[in-house]
Residue frames as a rotation matrix with the C-alpha (Angstrom) as fourth column:
UNK 1
0.245 0.920 -0.305 68.70
-0.965 0.202 -0.164 52.66
-0.090 0.334 0.938 -23.90
UNK 2
-0.338 -0.345 0.876 68.58
-0.361 0.907 0.217 48.90
-0.869 -0.242 -0.431 -23.55
UNK 3
-0.985 -0.168 -0.029 68.10
-0.098 0.415 0.905 46.51
-0.140 0.894 -0.425 -26.47
UNK 4
-0.437 0.894 0.100 64.40
0.878 0.448 -0.167 45.84
-0.195 0.015 -0.981 -25.77
UNK 5
0.202 0.484 -0.851 63.61
0.309 -0.857 -0.414 49.54
-0.929 -0.179 -0.323 -25.59
UNK 6
-0.583 -0.500 -0.641 65.53
-0.467 -0.439 0.767 50.11
-0.665 0.747 0.023 -28.84
UNK 7
-0.933 0.266 0.241 63.54
0.359 0.700 0.617 47.34
-0.005 0.663 -0.749 -30.56
UNK 8
-0.054 0.966 -0.253 60.23
0.867 -0.081 -0.492 48.82
-0.496 -0.246 -0.833 -29.31
UNK 9
0.077 0.028 -0.997 61.17
-0.134 -0.990 -0.038 52.27
-0.988 0.137 -0.072 -30.62
UNK 10
-0.856 -0.436 -0.276 62.27
-0.344 0.082 0.935 50.84
-0.385 0.896 -0.220 -33.94
UNK 11
-0.689 0.674 0.267 59.02
0.723 0.664 0.190 48.89
-0.049 0.324 -0.945 -34.28
UNK 12
0.171 0.748 -0.642 57.01
0.577 -0.604 -0.550 52.01
-0.799 -0.276 -0.535 -33.43
UNK 13
-0.296 -0.360 -0.885 58.88
-0.463 -0.756 0.463 53.93
-0.836 0.546 0.058 -36.14
UNK 14
-0.994 -0.061 0.087 58.19
0.037 0.566 0.823 51.15
-0.100 0.822 -0.561 -38.67
UNK 15
-0.290 0.957 0.028 54.46
0.906 0.284 -0.313 51.20
-0.307 -0.065 -0.949 -37.76
UNK 16
0.138 0.296 -0.945 54.38
0.111 -0.953 -0.282 54.98
-0.984 -0.066 -0.164 -38.18
UNK 17
-0.664 -0.446 -0.600 56.01
-0.537 -0.274 0.798 54.81
-0.520 0.852 -0.058 -41.61
UNK 18
-0.886 0.386 0.256 53.68
0.462 0.785 0.413 51.97
-0.042 0.484 -0.874 -42.61
UNK 19
0.015 0.940 -0.340 50.69
0.743 -0.238 -0.626 54.10
-0.669 -0.243 -0.702 -41.63
UNK 20
-0.095 -0.120 -0.988 51.98
-0.380 -0.913 0.148 56.93
-0.920 0.390 0.041 -43.83
UNK 21
-0.867 -0.371 -0.332 52.33
-0.441 0.265 0.857 54.52
-0.230 0.890 -0.394 -46.74
UNK 22
-0.550 0.688 0.473 48.91
0.385 0.712 -0.588 52.92
-0.741 -0.142 -0.656 -46.36
UNK 23
0.559 0.826 -0.070 47.22
0.377 -0.328 -0.866 55.46
-0.739 0.458 -0.495 -48.63
UNK 24
-0.317 -0.805 -0.502 50.20
-0.206 -0.459 0.865 56.06
-0.926 0.377 -0.020 -50.92
UNK 25
0.729 0.483 0.485 49.36
0.421 0.244 -0.874 56.60
-0.541 0.841 -0.026 -54.60
UNK 26
-0.265 -0.964 0.005 52.48
0.600 -0.161 0.784 56.99
-0.755 0.210 0.621 -56.78
UNK 27
-0.134 0.264 0.955 50.44
0.944 -0.259 0.204 58.64
0.301 0.929 -0.214 -59.56
UNK 28
0.858 0.511 0.063 49.93
0.455 -0.810 0.369 61.66
0.239 -0.288 -0.927 -57.28
UNK 29
0.360 -0.808 -0.467 53.65
0.601 -0.183 0.778 62.22
-0.714 -0.561 0.419 -56.67
UNK 30
0.674 -0.178 0.717 54.96
0.554 -0.521 -0.649 65.37
0.489 0.835 -0.253 -58.35
UNK 31
0.050 -0.721 -0.691 58.22
0.847 -0.336 0.411 67.12
-0.529 -0.606 0.594 -57.54
UNK 32
0.838 0.230 -0.495 58.53
0.012 -0.915 -0.404 70.80
-0.546 0.333 -0.769 -58.42
UNK 33
0.721 -0.562 0.405 60.87
0.602 0.219 -0.768 71.31
0.343 0.798 0.497 -61.38
UNK 34
0.324 -0.604 0.728 62.59
-0.163 -0.794 -0.586 74.27
0.932 0.071 -0.356 -59.76
UNK 35
0.996 0.056 -0.068 63.26
0.053 0.227 0.972 72.55
0.069 -0.972 0.223 -56.43
UNK 36
0.380 -0.907 0.182 66.73
-0.518 -0.372 -0.770 73.56
0.766 0.199 -0.612 -55.18
UNK 37
0.072 -0.350 -0.934 67.02
0.553 0.794 -0.255 71.26
0.830 -0.498 0.251 -52.19
UNK 38
0.904 0.308 0.297 67.27
-0.088 -0.545 0.833 72.10
0.419 -0.779 -0.466 -48.57
UNK 39
-0.228 -0.967 0.114 69.93
-0.380 -0.019 -0.925 72.22
0.896 -0.254 -0.363 -45.95
UNK 40
0.653 0.625 0.428 68.15
-0.647 0.165 0.744 70.15
0.394 -0.763 0.512 -43.32
UNK 41
0.825 -0.463 -0.324 71.07
0.533 0.829 0.172 67.74
0.189 -0.314 0.930 -43.02
UNK 42
0.797 -0.604 -0.014 74.05
-0.521 -0.699 0.490 69.14
-0.306 -0.383 -0.872 -41.15
UNK 43
0.428 -0.667 0.609 76.56
0.607 0.712 0.353 67.59
-0.669 0.219 0.710 -43.55
UNK 44
-0.321 -0.617 -0.719 79.15
-0.196 -0.699 0.688 69.12
-0.927 0.361 0.103 -45.89
UNK 45
0.551 0.420 -0.721 78.51
-0.759 -0.108 -0.643 69.57
-0.348 0.901 0.259 -49.59
UNK 46
-0.419 -0.666 0.617 79.49
-0.238 0.736 0.633 66.51
-0.876 0.119 -0.467 -51.63
UNK 47
-0.546 0.220 -0.808 79.08
-0.826 0.021 0.564 65.10
0.141 0.975 0.170 -55.09
UNK 48
0.462 0.886 0.043 76.40
-0.885 0.458 0.089 62.48
0.060 -0.079 0.995 -55.64
UNK 49
0.381 -0.315 -0.869 78.76
-0.178 0.898 -0.403 59.52
0.907 0.308 0.286 -56.29
UNK 50
-0.725 -0.673 0.146 80.42
-0.231 0.039 -0.972 60.10
0.648 -0.739 -0.184 -52.90
UNK 51
-0.428 0.644 0.635 77.12
-0.887 -0.164 -0.432 60.26
-0.174 -0.747 0.641 -51.02
UNK 52
0.589 0.646 -0.485 75.67
-0.747 0.665 -0.021 57.29
0.309 0.375 0.874 -52.92
UNK 53
-0.025 -0.705 -0.709 78.81
-0.163 0.703 -0.693 55.24
0.986 0.099 -0.132 -52.23
UNK 54
-0.868 -0.278 0.411 78.65
-0.414 -0.051 -0.909 55.93
0.274 -0.959 -0.071 -48.50
UNK 55
-0.038 0.941 0.337 74.91
-0.972 0.044 -0.232 55.18
-0.233 -0.337 0.912 -48.33
UNK 56
0.537 0.192 -0.821 75.40
-0.553 0.815 -0.171 51.94
0.637 0.546 0.544 -50.28
UNK 57
-0.451 -0.822 -0.348 78.28
-0.174 0.463 -0.869 50.87
0.876 -0.331 -0.352 -48.06
UNK 58
-0.777 0.219 0.590 76.23
-0.623 -0.132 -0.771 51.46
-0.091 -0.967 0.239 -44.91
UNK 59
0.209 0.971 -0.119 73.13
-0.977 0.202 -0.066 49.76
-0.040 0.130 0.991 -46.38
UNK 60
0.574 -0.015 -0.819 74.94
-0.329 0.912 -0.247 46.51
0.750 0.411 0.518 -47.14
UNK 61
-0.390 -0.783 0.485 77.07
-0.756 -0.029 -0.654 46.55
0.526 -0.622 -0.580 -43.98
UNK 62
-0.551 0.051 0.833 76.87
-0.693 0.528 -0.491 43.25
-0.465 -0.848 -0.256 -42.14
UNK 63
0.518 0.828 -0.215 74.93
-0.811 0.396 -0.431 41.37
-0.271 0.398 0.876 -44.83
UNK 64
-0.481 -0.868 0.122 77.87
-0.774 0.486 0.406 39.15
-0.412 0.101 -0.906 -45.94
UNK 65
-0.996 -0.001 -0.088 76.15
-0.053 0.807 0.588 37.02
0.070 0.590 -0.804 -48.55
UNK 66
-0.373 0.926 -0.054 72.59
0.615 0.203 -0.762 37.60
-0.695 -0.317 -0.646 -47.36
UNK 67
-0.255 0.345 0.903 70.19
0.883 -0.297 0.363 39.16
0.394 0.890 -0.229 -49.81
UNK 68
-0.986 -0.077 0.151 69.48
0.038 -0.968 -0.247 42.86
0.165 -0.237 0.957 -49.65
UNK 69
-0.460 0.872 -0.167 66.13
0.638 0.194 -0.745 43.52
-0.617 -0.450 -0.646 -47.96
UNK 70
-0.570 0.391 0.723 63.38
0.599 -0.405 0.691 45.06
0.563 0.827 -0.003 -50.08
UNK 71
-0.957 0.202 -0.208 62.00
0.027 -0.653 -0.757 48.19
-0.289 -0.730 0.620 -48.36
UNK 72
-0.141 0.982 0.123 58.21
0.689 0.187 -0.700 48.67
-0.710 -0.013 -0.704 -48.26
UNK 73
-0.143 0.194 0.970 56.64
0.902 -0.377 0.209 50.48
0.406 0.906 -0.121 -51.21
UNK 74
0.715 0.471 0.517 56.80
0.330 -0.879 0.344 54.22
0.616 -0.076 -0.784 -50.72
UNK 75
0.689 -0.510 -0.515 59.70
0.539 -0.115 0.835 54.24
-0.484 -0.853 0.195 -48.28
UNK 76
-0.272 -0.805 0.527 61.90
0.960 -0.194 0.200 55.54
-0.059 0.561 0.826 -51.09
UNK 77
0.157 0.406 0.900 59.72
0.477 -0.829 0.291 58.65
0.865 0.384 -0.324 -51.35
UNK 78
0.979 0.144 -0.144 60.05
0.188 -0.367 0.911 59.27
0.078 -0.919 -0.387 -47.63
UNK 79
0.253 -0.963 -0.096 63.82
0.785 0.147 0.601 58.81
-0.565 -0.227 0.793 -47.92
UNK 80
-0.255 -0.325 0.911 63.89
0.869 -0.491 0.068 61.26
0.425 0.808 0.408 -50.81
UNK 81
0.492 0.572 0.657 61.82
0.264 -0.816 0.513 63.89
0.830 -0.079 -0.553 -49.02
UNK 82
0.998 0.029 0.048 63.44
-0.038 -0.268 0.963 63.67
0.041 -0.963 -0.267 -45.59
UNK 83
0.406 -0.912 0.061 67.05
0.376 0.227 0.898 62.87
-0.833 -0.342 0.435 -46.50
UNK 84
-0.164 -0.530 0.832 67.97
0.970 0.066 0.233 63.31
-0.178 0.845 0.504 -50.17
UNK 85
0.411 0.419 0.810 66.13
0.640 -0.765 0.071 66.60
0.649 0.489 -0.583 -50.68
UNK 86
0.998 0.019 -0.059 67.67
0.058 -0.631 0.773 67.99
-0.022 -0.775 -0.631 -47.49
UNK 87
0.226 -0.973 0.047 71.30
0.872 0.224 0.435 67.41
-0.434 -0.057 0.899 -48.51
UNK 88
0.275 -0.121 -0.954 73.00
-0.010 -0.992 0.123 70.76
-0.961 -0.024 -0.274 -49.23
UNK 89
-0.699 -0.607 -0.377 74.20
-0.395 -0.112 0.912 69.51
-0.596 0.787 -0.161 -52.65
UNK 90
-0.244 0.658 0.712 70.95
0.471 0.722 -0.506 67.87
-0.848 0.212 -0.486 -53.79
UNK 91
0.604 0.555 -0.572 70.18
-0.151 -0.625 -0.766 70.67
-0.783 0.549 -0.294 -56.25
UNK 92
0.035 -0.690 -0.723 73.27
-0.938 -0.272 0.214 69.80
-0.344 0.671 -0.657 -58.30
UNK 93
-0.665 -0.266 0.698 72.59
-0.157 0.963 0.217 66.08
-0.730 0.034 -0.683 -58.64
UNK 94
-0.782 0.406 -0.473 70.90
-0.477 0.098 0.873 64.47
0.401 0.909 0.117 -61.65
UNK 95
0.234 0.937 0.259 67.45
-0.959 0.178 0.222 62.92
0.162 -0.301 0.940 -61.25
UNK 96
0.533 -0.081 -0.842 69.04
-0.128 0.976 -0.175 59.49
0.836 0.201 0.510 -61.69
UNK 97
-0.581 -0.804 -0.127 71.54
0.081 0.099 -0.992 60.14
0.810 -0.587 0.008 -58.90
UNK 98
-0.529 0.468 0.707 68.76
-0.831 -0.452 -0.323 61.35
0.169 -0.759 0.629 -56.61
UNK 99
0.582 0.767 -0.270 66.73
-0.719 0.640 0.269 58.18
0.379 0.037 0.925 -57.28
UNK 100
0.168 -0.616 -0.769 69.77
0.124 0.788 -0.604 55.96
0.978 0.005 0.209 -56.72
UNK 101
-0.817 -0.489 0.304 70.54
-0.189 -0.271 -0.944 57.66
0.544 -0.829 0.129 -53.40
UNK 102
-0.148 0.848 0.508 66.88
-0.980 -0.195 0.040 57.52
0.133 -0.492 0.860 -52.31
UNK 103
0.590 0.332 -0.736 66.87
-0.347 0.927 0.141 53.76
0.729 0.172 0.663 -52.94
UNK 104
-0.275 -0.776 -0.568 69.93
0.337 0.476 -0.813 53.22
0.901 -0.414 0.131 -50.75
UNK 105
-0.804 0.046 0.593 68.59
-0.508 -0.572 -0.644 55.52
0.310 -0.819 0.483 -48.02
UNK 106
0.278 0.961 0.005 65.31
-0.872 0.250 0.421 53.57
0.403 -0.122 0.907 -48.09
UNK 107
0.375 -0.236 -0.897 67.26
0.175 0.968 -0.182 50.36
0.911 -0.088 0.404 -47.47
UNK 108
-0.725 -0.685 0.075 69.13
0.108 -0.222 -0.969 52.08
0.680 -0.694 0.235 -44.62
UNK 109
-0.473 0.630 0.616 65.88
-0.859 -0.486 -0.162 53.22
0.197 -0.605 0.771 -43.00
UNK 110
0.520 0.696 -0.495 64.28
-0.591 0.712 0.380 49.81
0.616 0.095 0.782 -43.52
UNK 111
0.173 -0.550 -0.817 67.23
0.365 0.806 -0.466 48.01
0.915 -0.218 0.340 -41.93
UNK 112
-0.571 -0.636 -0.519 68.22
0.724 -0.092 -0.683 50.44
0.387 -0.766 0.513 -39.19
UNK 113
0.485 0.812 -0.325 65.39
0.874 -0.452 0.177 52.96
-0.003 -0.370 -0.929 -38.74
UNK 114
0.992 -0.070 0.109 66.44
-0.073 -0.997 0.025 56.43
0.107 -0.033 -0.994 -37.68
UNK 115
0.463 -0.876 0.130 69.87
-0.041 0.126 0.991 55.05
-0.885 -0.465 0.023 -36.75
UNK 116
0.195 -0.359 0.913 70.49
0.920 0.389 -0.043 54.44
-0.339 0.848 0.406 -40.46
UNK 117
0.717 0.110 0.688 70.07
0.420 -0.857 -0.300 58.15
0.556 0.504 -0.661 -41.18
UNK 118
0.901 -0.425 0.090 72.24
-0.320 -0.511 0.797 59.02
-0.293 -0.747 -0.597 -38.18
UNK 119
0.286 -0.817 0.500 74.97
0.459 0.575 0.677 56.69
-0.841 0.036 0.539 -39.45
UNK 120
0.317 -0.108 0.942 74.77
0.934 -0.139 -0.330 58.26
0.166 0.984 0.057 -42.90
UNK 121
0.911 0.059 0.408 74.94
0.026 -0.996 0.087 61.81
0.412 -0.069 -0.909 -41.51
UNK 122
0.731 -0.672 0.114 77.87
-0.189 -0.039 0.981 60.89
-0.655 -0.739 -0.155 -39.29
UNK 123
0.154 -0.694 0.704 79.82
0.732 0.559 0.390 59.24
-0.664 0.454 0.594 -42.11
UNK 124
0.506 0.074 0.860 79.13
0.751 -0.529 -0.396 62.13
0.425 0.845 -0.323 -44.48
UNK 125
0.972 -0.145 0.182 80.35
-0.215 -0.861 0.461 64.60
0.090 -0.488 -0.868 -41.86
UNK 126
0.488 -0.830 0.268 83.53
0.062 0.340 0.938 62.58
-0.870 -0.441 0.218 -41.37
UNK 127
0.144 -0.420 0.896 84.21
0.916 0.400 0.041 62.42
-0.376 0.815 0.442 -45.12
UNK 128
0.733 0.275 0.622 83.80
0.561 -0.762 -0.325 66.16
0.384 0.587 -0.713 -45.70
């Protein structure tokens, strides 16, 4: 895939996510209390501080003094649903840890699109 094609795909992904967020109402967001998490990510079990540390490291990679980008409203919920909730250890993390990780994953997705999630999955697999 050449650089132009990659940029077009990334922009298409950003437009898709933006369309999902257009009608977002945070007052309607409710997570089930008994949610145990999924196993949609093919990564080893890990404690929250390890996963958060790796996500943070990847999110700030290459910024060197630049300010951290602010992801669009609602992207954190998408990150939580599609990444955090699918980690095999998510059920054992505190709500605060889950929110912290979702924030870093949202920055990863905002900066790198799907490649950000791929980088995170790869790094988590290497660390396990």
